[in-house]
N, C-alpha and C positions, 0 to 999 in steps of 0.2 A: 536885821538882814540888809545887806548892801543892795544898792540900786541895780548893780549888774546881776546879782542873783535873782532879784525880782523880775528883771527883764528876761532872764533865761527861763525861769519857771513860766512866765506868761507866754513866751514864744512856744515853749514846749507844749503847754496845755492847749494853746490855740491850734498848733499844728496837728496834735493828736485828735482834737475835737473835729476839725475840718476834715481830716483824712478819714476818721471813723464815720462821720456823716456821709461822706462821699461813698465809702464802702457799703454803708447801709442802703444808700440809694441804688447802688449797682446791684446789690443782692436782691432788692425789691424788684428791680427791672428784669432780672434774669431768673426770678423765682419759679417760672414755669419751664425753664430749660433744664438741662441735665444736672444731676447732683455733682458731677465732676467740676463743672464751672463754678458752682457755689462754693465748693471746698477750696478751689484755687483762689477765689476772691477773698474768702474768709481768712486763709493763711497769708495772703499777700497784703491785706490791709494793715496789720500791725507792723510789718516790715516797712511798708510805705510811710506809716506814721513816724516811725523811728528815723527813717531817712530824711523826711521833711523837717523834723525837729532838729536833727544834727546839722542839716544844711543851713537852716536859719541861724543856728547858734554859732556855727563856724564862722559865718560872715561877721558876727559881732565880736568874735575873739581875735586876739592878736596872735596868730600863729603863722608859721612859715608856709610857703606854697607847697613845700615837700610834705609837711604834716597834713595839709588839707587834701593833697592828692592821695595819701595813704588812707585817710578816713573815707574818702569817696570810693576808692577801689574796694575797701573792706565792705562798705555798704552795698556796692554793686554785686560782689560775690555772695553776700548774704541774701540779697534779693533773688539771685539766680538759684541759690540753694533752697530757699523757701518755695519758689515756684516749682522746682523739680520734685521736692519731697511732697508738697501738697498735690501735685499732679499724680505722683505714684500712689499716694493714699486715696485720692479720688478715684483712680482707676480700679483699685481693689474694692472700694466700697460700691462703686457703680456696677462692677462685675458681679459682686455678691447680690446686689439689688436685682439685677436682671435674672440671676439664677433663682432668687426667691419668687420673682414674678412668674417665671416659667413653672416653678413648683406649685404656686397657687393656682395657675391656670390648669395644671394637671389634676388638681383636686376635683374640679368640675367636669373636665373633659375625659378623664380616665387615667390610665397609667401614665406616669410622668417619664418622658424620655428627654435626656439632656441633648441640646443641640450639638451637632458635630462641629469641630473646629474648622477654621478656614483651610488649614493645611491638609485636611482629609484624615486626621488622626482619629483615634477611638473617641467616641462621644462620652463613654463612661470615664475614660482617663481624663478627658477635658473637664468633665464635671467634678471629678475628684480633685484635680489641680485647682480649679476655680474655687472650690469649697475650702481647700486647705489654705489658700492664700487670702481668704476673706477674714475679717476680724472675728474674734471669738464669739461675740454676740450674734453676728449673722450666721456663723457656722452652727451655733446652738439652735437658732431658729430654723435653719435649713434641715437640721437633723430631726427636730420636732415635726416639721412639715412632712418629712419623709415617713416618719412613724404614723402620722395621721393619714397620709395617703395610703399606706399599706393597710391600715385599719379599715379605711373606706373601701379598698379593693376587696378585702375579705368580706365586708358587709354586703357589697354588691354581688359577690359570688354566692353568698348565702341567700340573698334575695332572689337571685336567678334560680338557685336550686329549689327554694320554696315555691317559686312561681311554677317551675317545671313540675314539681310534685303536685301542686294544686291542679294543674291542667290534666296530669295523668289521673289524679283521683276523680275529677269530674268525668273524664272519659270512662274510667272503669265503673264508677257508680251508675252512669247512664246505661252501660251495658248490663251491669248486674241487676238493675231494677227493671230495665226494659224486657229482658228475657223472661223472668218469672211472671211479669205482668202479661206478656203475650201468651204464656202458658195458661195463666188463670183465665184470660179472655177466651181462649180456645175451649177450655173445659166448660166454662159457663155457657158458651154458645152451643156446645154439644149437648149439655144437659137441657137447655131450652128447646133445642130441636128434637130431642129424644133419640139422638143417634148413638148415645153412649149407653151400652147395656149394663155394665157393671158400675152402677152409680156409687156404691159404697167405696170402691177403689178410687173413683174420681174424686170423691169428697176427701178421702185420706190424702190423696196427692195435693189437693188444694190446701188442706190444713198444713202439710209439710212445707209447701211453697210459702204460705203466709208466715210460718215460723222462721224460715230462712230470711225472709224480708224483714221480719221483726228483729231478728238478730243483727242484721245489717244496720238497721236504723239505730238499734241500741249501741252498736260499735261507734257509729257516727256521733251519737250524743255523748258517749263516754269520752271520745277523743276531743270533742269540743270542750267538755268540762275540764279535761286535763290541761288543754292548751290555753284556755282563756278564763275558765271559771275560777272562783276562789277556792282555796283549800278547805277540805272538810274540817269541822270542829275537832279539837283535840280529843274530846270525850268519845269520839267514834273510834279511836285507836287505843289499843292496849297490848299487853304482852300476850304472845301466842307462840305456839310451837311450829317452827318452820317444817320440821319433819312430819308432824301430824297433818299439816296442810298439804305437804307433798304426797302423803299416803292417800288423802282424800281425792286430790286432783288426778293422780295416777289411776286410782280405782275407777273414776268416772271415765277416763280415756281408754280403759282396757277394751271396751266394746268396739270403739272406733279402730283401735289397733288390730283387734281380732278380725274385723271385716276386711281390713287391708292386708291381712297376713303379715303383720309386723309384730315382732317380739318386743314388748314394753317392759323394762326392768327398772326397779328402784333399788339403789344401793345406798345404805346409810352407814357412815363410819361410826365406830363406837363412841368417839368423843362428841359426835353431833347428835346423839340420840335425844338429848334434852335441850337442844339448841333453841333458844327463845329470842324472838325479835319483837320490836314495838311497831305495831301497824294495824291496819284495817284488814280483817280476815277476808271480806268479800273482794276488796280490791286486789289483794295479793293473790287470792285464788284465781281471779280473772287473769292476772298477768301470767301466772304459772300455767293455767289452762291454755292460754294463747301460745305460749312457748312449746308446751308438750304437744298440743294439737298440730301446730305448724310442723314440728319434727316428725310426727306420725304421718302427716299428709304428704310430706316430701321424701320420706324414706321408701326405697324400692321394696317390692314384695319380698317376703322372707328376710327382710333386713332387721336391724335391731336399733332400738332407741333406749338409751341408758340415762336415767335421772339419778344423780348422785348428790348427796348432801354431806358436807364436811365443815369443820371449823378451820377457817383460814389461819395462817401463821400470825396475823395481826389481831386475832380474836374476833374478826367479823364472821358472820354466817355466810357460807358460800354454797350455792346450788348450781350444778352444771347439768345441761341437757345436751346430750351428744346424739346425733342422728346419723343416718346412712344415706344422705341425699346425694353423695358424690362430690360434695364441695361447691363452693361459690366462687365465681370469677373474682380475681383480686380487685378489679375495677368496681365490682358491685358490693364488696364488703363494706365500704363506707356508706352505702345507700340502703343497707338492710333495714335500718330503723326509720327510714323516711316514710312519710305518709304516702300511701298509694303504691309503694314499691312492691313488685311481685317477682317471685322467682321464675326463672326460665323453665320451659317444659323439660329441658334436658336434665333438670335436677331430679327428675324421677316421676313427675306427674304433671298433667296439664291443669290440674285443679289447684290454681295458685291462690285461691281465696280472694278477699276484697282488698288486700294490701293494707289493712288497718291493725291486724293483730299485734304485730311486732312494735308498731308505733305506740299502741296502747300499753303494751308491756313496758316499754321504756319509760313512758310517762308515769306509770304507776310506781315503778322501781325508783325513779329519780325523785318522785314526790315523797318517798319514804327515806330520803337521804342515802339511797343506795346507788349502785352502778351496774350497768349491764354492757356486755361486750360479746363479740363473735369472732371466731377464728376457725380456719380450716384445720381439720385433722385427717388422719388416714381414713379414707372412705366416706367422709362427710364433713360436718362442721359442729362446733361446740359453742353453745351459748352459756356464758358465765354470769351469774347473778350474785352480787355481794350486798349484804344488808348489815347495818349495825346491830349488835346483840343487845338484849335487854336483861339485866341492867348492863350498861356499857362495860366491856371487858377491860 
């Protein structure tokens, strides 16, 4: 290798090393400043190193002034181009970074709202433009953050709904327990003072009140078990006839329907006569009893409640309970199965129950891998229950 070539390599290596060291020191000094400045310095450092190496070597070469000027002009334009491109890239990255910062802040503070542009344009349009001009990695991260924000929003909405349901349940339970307790206290005081002549009737009333309170406590315990307790062992479940279960529950509810002057009818399709499901008979009977009792309670006098059992087109067992309550408001349909939700008096009766029956029914059906839904029909509403058949169809 000639001495000239060794000199050129040495000058080039020295110029690159010193320029790189200077660039590193500058990056260290501005590390706490904007990302745009760091990108510009990082892009400008290699160009500066090349310019320094060329300038040193040109002075060692025997070239004309014209050639030296051409090289200098080319290096100058290259430097300007490097600065412009690095600045444009830095602006894009910095803009995407700010957008991500606002999105992250929105995760904790609530719904994310993009800042409005300086010109007064649409904030959503500005956010879309900013996101579309950002690098693919930042765009993907922003999309993921938006998905996470939406999930958190839905989670907060569910949390608020559950808290509202809990507050309503506490208020309802306080009323439902305070009222019978006040009645029991009045009866016991009357018996102690000897002002009640028909003591047998008073004792019967006290027994009925205690039974209602015991039923309420039982509902609370069942609901707590469904929501938080472990599932019952598999051996407590087995194949059973959904139609026979419906016959039993309807038979038990006929007296309640008779007292309220409601016609209670069970309709069984031919193909559903031997419909079998896998489940716990006591739990499913409680769920059906809650549905049918709710339908009878909210159906107007001389109305009709129809319980129908069919085999769905997909082979699942389907049982529908149709009442004559007059329908449910569209806004309330989504809340029917919430804990503590009660029907309005306009639905046919002021006896709205404790607001636990439908929540228990949903918990039982879902614990059996089934589904339950409600929809308004002509003159009332219909509750549809679907359960997997046994053996699977």
